[in-house]
N, C-alpha and C positions, 0 to 999 in steps of 0.2 A: 721721412714724411713725404718727400717729393715724389717718391715712387707710389706711395698710397694715393696722393692727390691726383697723380696722372691716371692711375687705375680707376679711381672714382670718376674722373672726367670722362674717360673712355666709356664706362658703363652708362653714364648719364647721357652720352651722345648716341646710344644705341637707337636704331629705328625700330621701335616696338611694333609697328605695323607689319614689319617684315619677318617677325618671329612666329613660329608655329606654336601651338598651345603647349606642347610638351617642353620646348625650349623655354618659353615664358615661365612655366611652372618651376622648372629647374632653376632658373635665374632668381625667382622669388625665394625659393628655399635657400639657395646659396647666399644671396644678398642679406637675408635676415640672419643667417648663421653668422656671417662675417660682421654684421652690425652688433650682434650680441657679443662677439669677441672684442670689438672696439669698445663697447660699453664697459666691459670688464677691465680693459686697459685704462680707460678714463677713470674708473673708480680707483684702480691701483695708483695712478699718477696723482689724483686729488688727495688720496689717503697719505701718500708720502709728502706731498706739498703741505698738507695740514700738520702731519707729524712734525715736520721741520719748522712750522710756523713761518714759512717762506713768504706767505702772503702779507705778513706785517711789514716787510721791507719796503713795499711800495705804498703803504698807508691804506690798503684796502681793508674794508670792515668785514669782508667775506670773500670766499673763493670765487664768487661769481662776478666780482667787480673787475 
């Protein structure tokens, strides 16, 4: 996860004013594609966490706590 965090930090620090329109558009498409992949991973992780009832161990009433 450290590598992912570093990659997101680097993207967040981009100077958007310095990007041409083509590059900006490509970044939008790719960022959204990767966000969708991360959403899928989150759903898998939460599903497994729920299947195991792992959230009960810390007294949480739901996965969001």
